[in-house]
C-alpha positions in Angstrom: 18.2 30.0 13.2 15.1 31.5 14.2 12.5 29.9 16.6 9.2 28.8 15.1 6.1 28.2 16.2 6.3 24.8 15.6 9.9 24.8 18.0 7.9 26.1 20.7 4.7 23.7 20.4 7.1 20.6 20.6 9.3 21.6 23.2 6.0 22.1 25.7 4.3 19.1 24.4 7.6 17.4 25.4 7.7 19.4 29.1 3.9 18.3 29.4 5.2 14.6 28.7 7.9 14.7 31.6 5.5 15.8 33.6 7.1 19.6 34.3 3.3 20.8 33.8 0.8 18.6 35.3 -3.0 18.2 34.4 -4.9 21.2 35.1 -1.6 23.4 35.8 -1.5 26.9 33.7 1.3 27.0 31.2 3.2 30.4 30.8 1.0 33.4 29.5 1.7 34.2 25.9 3.5 37.4 27.0 5.6 35.1 29.3 6.4 32.7 26.5 7.0 35.3 24.0 9.5 37.0 26.5 11.4 33.4 27.4 11.9 32.6 23.6 12.1 36.0 22.6 9.8 36.0 19.4 6.6 38.0 19.0 3.3 37.4 20.6 1.5 36.0 17.4 4.2 33.1 17.3 3.3 32.0 20.8 -0.1 32.4 20.2 0.3 30.1 17.2 1.8 27.5 18.9 -0.6 27.7 21.6 -3.5 27.2 19.3 -1.3 24.1 17.8 -1.4 22.8 21.6 -5.0 22.8 21.9 -5.6 21.5 18.3 -3.7 18.7 19.6 -5.3 18.2 22.8 -2.5 19.4 25.0 -4.0 21.9 26.5 -7.3 24.1 26.7 -7.9 27.7 27.1 -9.8 29.5 29.9 -11.4 32.7 29.1 -9.6 35.6 30.9 -7.2 32.6 32.9 -5.0 31.3 30.1 -3.7 27.9 29.1 -4.2 25.1 31.2 -3.0 21.6 30.6 -5.3 18.8 29.6 -6.1 15.6 30.8 -4.1 13.0 28.3 -3.4 9.4 28.0 0.3 9.8 29.2 -1.0 11.1 32.3 -2.5 7.8 33.5 -0.9 5.7 36.3 0.5 2.3 35.3 -1.3 0.7 37.6 -4.5 2.0 36.3 -4.0 0.5 32.7 -4.9 -3.3 32.4 -2.0 -5.5 31.8 -2.7 -5.7 27.7 -2.6 -9.1 25.9 0.9 -9.9 23.9 0.9 -8.4 20.7 1.3 -11.2 17.6 4.0 -11.3 15.9 2.8 -9.3 13.0 1.9 -6.4 15.2 5.0 -6.5 16.9 6.9 -6.3 13.5 4.7 -3.7 12.5 5.2 -1.1 15.1 7.2 1.0 12.7 4.0 1.1 10.8 2.4 2.9 13.9 5.8 5.1 14.7 5.5 6.4 11.0 1.7 7.0 10.9 2.2 9.2 14.2 5.5 10.7 13.2 3.1 12.3 9.9 0.4 13.5 11.8 2.5 15.1 14.8 3.2 18.3 13.0 6.0 17.2 10.5 6.6 19.7 8.1 7.5 17.6 5.0 5.8 14.2 5.8 6.9 12.3 2.5 6.5 8.9 4.7 2.6 9.7 4.4 0.4 7.1 2.4 -2.1 10.1 2.1 -1.8 12.6 -0.8 -1.1 16.8 -0.2 -4.5 18.0 0.7 -3.6 21.2 -1.2 -3.8 19.6 -4.2 -7.6 18.7 -4.0 -10.6 21.2 -4.7 -12.0 21.8 -1.3 -13.7 24.6 -1.9 -15.9 23.3 -4.5 -16.4 20.1 -2.4 -17.4 22.7 0.4 -20.2 23.9 -1.7 -21.2 20.9 -3.0 -21.5 19.6 0.8 -23.4 23.2 1.4 -26.0 22.3 -1.3 -26.3 18.9 -0.1 -27.3 20.2 3.6 -29.3 22.8 2.4 -31.6 20.3 0.2 -31.3 17.3 2.7 -34.4 18.1 4.4 -35.9 14.5 4.0 -34.5 11.7 7.0 -33.8 9.3 4.3 -31.0 11.8 3.0 -29.1 11.1 6.5 -29.4 7.3 6.3 -28.4 5.7 3.5 -27.9 1.7 3.9 -26.0 -0.5 1.9 -25.2 -0.8 -0.9 -25.1 2.9 -0.8 -26.5 5.9 -2.7 -28.1 4.9 -6.0 -27.2 8.3 -7.6 -23.6 7.9 -6.6 -23.5 4.4 -7.6 -24.8 5.2 -11.1 -22.5 7.6 -11.7 -19.3 5.0 -11.0 -21.2 3.0 -13.1 -21.0 5.4 -16.3 -17.2 6.0 -15.6 -16.6 2.5 -15.8 -18.9 2.4 -19.0 -16.7 5.0 -20.3 -13.8 2.9 -20.2 -15.4 0.4 -22.2 -16.3 -1.7 -18.9 -19.9 -3.0 -18.3 -20.6 -2.8 -14.7 -24.1 -3.0 -13.3 -25.1 -0.4 -10.3 -26.3 -3.4 -8.5 -22.6 -4.9 -8.3 -21.5 -1.8 -7.0 -21.1 -1.0 -3.2 -20.2 2.2 -1.3 -17.6 1.7 1.3 -15.5 3.5 4.0 -12.6 3.9 2.0 -10.7 1.7 -0.4 -9.8 -0.1 2.6 -13.0 -1.2 3.5 -13.7 -2.6 0.1 -10.7 -4.6 0.3 -11.2 -6.0 3.5 -15.2 -6.7 3.0 -14.1 -8.6 -0.1 -11.2 -10.6 1.4 -13.8 -11.6 4.5 -16.1 -12.6 1.8 -13.9 -14.8 -0.1 -11.9 -16.7 2.9 -12.2 -18.5 6.1 -9.6 -18.0 8.9 -6.5 -20.2 8.1 -6.8 -19.9 4.2 -4.1 -18.8 2.0 -4.3 -15.7 -0.1 -1.5 -14.8 -2.9 -0.5 -10.9 -1.7 2.5 -9.1 -3.5 6.1 -8.5 -2.0 6.7 -5.6 -1.0 3.0 -5.4 0.3 1.2 -2.2 1.4 1.3 -2.5 4.9 -2.8 -2.4 4.7 -3.0 -5.6 3.4 -0.8 -7.4 6.1 -2.6 -6.0 8.6 -5.8 -7.1 6.9 -4.5 -10.6 6.9 -3.5 -10.5 10.3 -6.9 -9.6 11.6 -8.7 -12.4 9.7 -6.4 -14.8 10.3 -5.0 -15.7 7.0 -1.9 -16.9 5.8 0.1 -15.1 3.0 1.6 -16.4 -0.4 4.0 -13.6 -1.3 4.6 -13.1 -4.7 7.5 -10.7 -5.7 7.1 -7.2 -7.5 9.7 -5.5 -9.6 9.4 -1.8 -9.9 9.8 -1.8 -13.4 8.3 -4.6 -14.5 5.5 -5.3 -11.8 4.7 -8.7 -10.6 6.6 -11.9 -11.5 3.7 -13.8 -13.6 5.9 -16.9 -13.3 6.1 -16.9 -10.0 2.3 -16.0 -9.6 1.7 -19.1 -11.6 4.1 -21.2 -9.7 2.2 -19.9 -6.2 -1.1 -21.1 -8.0 0.0 -24.4 -8.3 2.0 -24.8 -5.1 -0.6 -23.7 -3.0 -4.3 -24.1 -2.3 -5.3 -20.5 -2.4 -8.9 -18.7 -1.8 -8.2 -15.3 -2.9 -5.4 -13.2 -4.8 -5.2 -9.3 -3.8 -3.3 -7.3 -6.5 -2.7 -3.7 -7.3 -2.8 -3.5 -10.8 -1.8 0.1 -11.0 0.6 2.3 -9.7 1.6 -0.3 -6.8 2.2 0.9 -3.2 4.9 1.2 -2.4 6.9 0.4 -5.8 4.7 2.3 -8.2 4.9 -0.6 -10.3 2.2 -1.2 -12.7 1.3 -4.8 -14.5 2.1 -4.4 -18.1 -0.7 -4.2 -20.3 0.1 -7.3 -22.5 0.3 -9.5 -19.0 -3.3 -8.1 -18.0 -5.2 -10.7 -19.6 -2.5 -13.8 -18.8 -3.2 -12.4 -15.2 -6.9 -12.8 -15.5 -7.3 -16.0 -17.2 -4.4 -17.5 -15.0 -6.4 -16.9 -11.7 -9.6 -17.7 -13.5 -8.1 -21.4 -14.7 -7.3 -22.2 -11.0 -10.9 -20.7 -9.8 -9.3 -18.3 -7.7 -11.3 -14.9 -7.2 -9.2 -11.8 -7.5 -9.5 -8.6 -5.5 -8.0 -6.0 -7.6 -6.9 -3.0 -5.8 -7.1 0.4 -8.3 -7.3 3.2 -5.9 -4.0 4.7 -8.1 -5.8 3.9 -11.2 -7.1 7.6 -12.3 -3.2 9.0 -11.4 -1.7 8.0 -14.6 1.2 10.2 -16.3 0.6 8.6 -20.0 -2.2 9.8 -22.4 -4.6 7.4 -21.6 -5.6 5.5 -18.0 -4.5 2.1 -18.2 -7.2 -0.6 -18.2 -8.3 -2.6 -15.1 -8.2 -6.2 -14.9 -12.0 -6.2 -14.2 -12.1 -5.2 -18.2 -10.4 -8.6 -18.8 -12.9 -10.3 -16.4 -15.5 -12.7 -18.5 -16.4 -14.9 -15.3 -16.9 -12.2 -12.7 -14.2 -13.4 -10.7 -12.7 -9.6 -10.2 -13.8 -7.7 -7.6 -12.7 -4.2 -8.4 -12.2 -1.9 -5.5 -11.6 1.9 -5.9 -11.6 5.4 -4.1 -12.3 9.2 -4.3 -9.6 9.2 -1.5 -6.5 9.3 -3.4 -7.5 11.8 -6.1 -10.5 14.3 -4.8 -11.5 14.0 -1.3 -9.2 11.8 1.2 -10.9 12.7 4.1 -14.4 12.0 3.2 -13.5 8.1 3.0 -15.5 7.2 0.2 -14.7 4.1 -1.5 -16.3 1.1 -3.8 -16.3 -2.2 -4.9 -17.5 -3.6 -8.1 -18.3 -7.1 -6.8 -19.8 -8.8 -9.3 -21.6 -11.8 -8.1 -20.1 -11.4 -4.8 -22.2 -8.4 -4.2 -24.8 -9.6 -2.1 -22.0 -11.3 0.4 -20.1 -7.8 0.9 -23.4 -6.1 1.2 -24.4 -8.6 4.3 -21.1 -8.1 5.6 -21.0 -4.3 5.8 -24.5 -4.4 6.9 -23.6 -6.1 10.0 -19.8 -4.0 10.6 -20.0 -0.4 9.4 -23.6 -0.8 8.6 -23.1 2.6 6.3 -21.3 5.2 4.9 -21.6 8.8 6.0 -24.7 10.1 3.9 -23.4 13.6 3.5 -20.2 12.4 2.0 -21.6 10.0 -0.5 -24.1 12.9 -1.4 -21.5 15.3 -1.7 -19.1 13.6 -4.1 -22.4 12.8 -6.2 -23.0 16.4 -6.3 -19.6 17.5 -7.3 -19.5 14.9 -10.1 -22.8 15.9 -11.3 -21.5 19.4 -11.6 -18.8 18.5 -13.9 -15.1 19.2 -13.6 -13.9 16.2 -12.1 -12.2 15.1 -15.2 -10.6 18.4 -15.5 -9.3 18.1 -11.9 -7.5 14.8 -12.5 -5.8 16.4 -15.7 -4.5 19.1 -13.5 -3.2 16.7 -10.7 -1.8 14.2 -12.9 0.1 17.3 -13.9 1.2 18.3 -11.0 2.1 15.0 -9.9 4.2 14.5 -13.0 5.9 17.5 -12.7 6.9 16.8 -8.4 7.9 13.3 -9.6 10.7 14.6 -12.3 11.5 17.3 -9.2 12.0 14.4 -6.6 14.0 11.9 -9.3 16.4 14.9 -9.8 17.3 15.3 -6.4 17.5 11.9 -5.6 19.5 10.5 -8.1 21.9 13.9 -7.3 22.9 12.3 -3.5 21.9 8.5 -3.5 25.1 6.0 -3.7 26.1 4.4 -6.6 24.8 1.0 -5.6 21.0 2.9 -5.2 18.2 2.1 -7.3 15.0 4.4 -7.8 11.7 3.5 -9.3 10.3 5.9 -12.3 6.4 5.0 -12.2 4.2 6.2 -14.7 1.6 7.4 -12.3 0.4 7.6 -8.8 3.0 9.4 -6.0 5.3 6.8 -4.8 8.8 6.2 -5.6 10.6 3.1 -3.9 14.3 3.7 -3.5 16.8 0.9 -2.9 19.8 1.4 -1.1 22.6 -1.2 0.0 21.5 -4.0 2.0 23.9 -2.8 4.8 21.5 0.4 5.0 18.6 0.1 7.8 16.0 2.5 6.5 14.5 2.6 10.1 17.9 4.3 10.8 17.0 7.2 8.1 13.5 7.6 9.2 14.9 8.4 12.9 17.8 10.5 11.2 15.3 12.5 9.3 12.9 13.0 12.3 14.7 16.0 13.9 14.2 17.8 10.4 10.6 17.8 10.4 10.7 15.1 7.5 9.6 11.7 7.3 9.8 8.5 4.9 8.4 5.0 4.9 11.0 2.3 5.8 11.1 -0.6 3.8 10.2 -2.6 7.3 6.4 -1.5 7.1 6.0 -3.5 3.7 7.0 -7.2 4.6 6.9 -8.9 8.1 10.7 -10.6 7.2 13.2 -7.5 6.9 13.6 -8.5 3.2 13.2 -4.9 2.5 14.7 -3.2 5.1 17.0 -1.4 3.1 14.4 0.0 1.1 12.0 3.4 1.7 8.9 4.9 0.2 8.7 8.2 -0.7 5.6 10.1 -1.2 6.1 12.7 -4.2 2.7 14.7 -3.5 3.9 16.4 -0.8 5.1 19.7 -1.7 8.8 20.1 -0.6 8.5 24.1 -1.1 6.1 25.6 1.4 5.0 29.0 2.2 7.7 31.0 4.1 6.7 31.9 7.3 8.4 34.9 9.4 10.0 32.1 11.5 11.7 30.3 8.5 14.9 31.3 6.8 15.6 30.7 3.0 17.2 27.3 3.7 14.7 25.7 5.6 12.3 26.5 2.8 13.1 23.9 0.4 11.7 20.5 1.9 13.5 18.6 -1.1 16.7 20.1 -0.4 16.4 19.5 3.7 15.6 15.7 3.1 18.4 15.8 0.4 21.0 17.2 2.7 20.0 14.7 5.3 20.2 11.6 3.0 23.5 13.2 1.9 24.9 13.3 5.4 23.6 9.7 6.9 24.8 8.1 3.5 28.3 9.7 4.0 28.8 8.2 7.3 27.8 4.7 5.9 30.3 2.6 4.2 28.6 2.9 0.7 30.5 5.2 -1.5 28.9 8.3 -2.6 28.6 9.5 -6.2 
């Protein structure tokens, strides 16, 4: 197998970690490394550029590349003794492992929670930002305080109205992505020690937010096919004094499940009857594969008890971190909390999104995106079904970009995660989505990631299809298990 530039970069990174090359030392020149690895100088240069981008080395004019100071060069005695992790944070070390692995040059980060950036209109967004920066001569354009840019909030309100949902501009607050919208909403509704209804499995961001706010979870099961168990939800409301409920109405992360249309009014009325406000996490609602967008739970809210949270990160601009919450009567509380925490959302990002929406083409982009995600889902499902054991099951959501795979309970998908890493592939093990190990035999797969990449000179044909690669790795691991393979 021919050497790829990523292999060289990882090898040098490992050498630095093992202190073969110390901080300030010069690593082999491009010519030396080219001769050593028997590859072209261009391949080595790409590896060195990757190391520089990752912060491991720095280029010095006419001198070469030198090892930069890095956290792992600090002597142990320099570091203060850290406080012991809480049980939840210790349990979710897996979260940090998966996130790190998915951002360290992994070729196929199927474990990532972020969509494939190639799916987004980055050139059009770039033009929108250029227009914004040319026109933003007034100082106020660079400091937009909560609740956010009026123009963007108006455009969001118009999108609600087109769905038949009346949301006033005054109840919309722009946030730093959906996670801030959700966190601020939860903080506005609770006090430390309160109980909050969440889903099981739950997006790990929910678990981390509850940990940070010192809240106690009351978990209600989600079935990958039928969505949340409403009878269990009712039982939880009767059995516990809860202060809030956090649900994903559409294309749940990680299972891909949605609340059935007929059950949505019942969920809202059930919570309203118990006077429990609902934080609706609807960040994937625009990514539907059906003829029309599923109605948010907010559409059935007659008492103002639903705080609807959305984001542009999942379908338009992942790196911009622009989300919002339609908070109803809780808007002022959330606005005040944001003012004393993050203060505001980056003005250029807000103005760029607003400019892009005004130019038109957003809905056309969404149609193309949904078509691509639907096609990729079918491709991934076909390959998974060909290699999974007879006892396994795979969710088939009607939108979003996650698949939930359930294997036999004697398989720990943390082992599967480790087995796939040498191939440049990641998955999200089920251990990320609960603190009690009940989903350790499951894993989440990000189907937005294109399994086929542009062929590089260092790749051979067999390496160019990431879906085949993950199928092979899965098949090998499962064949070694006592579970019969199809």
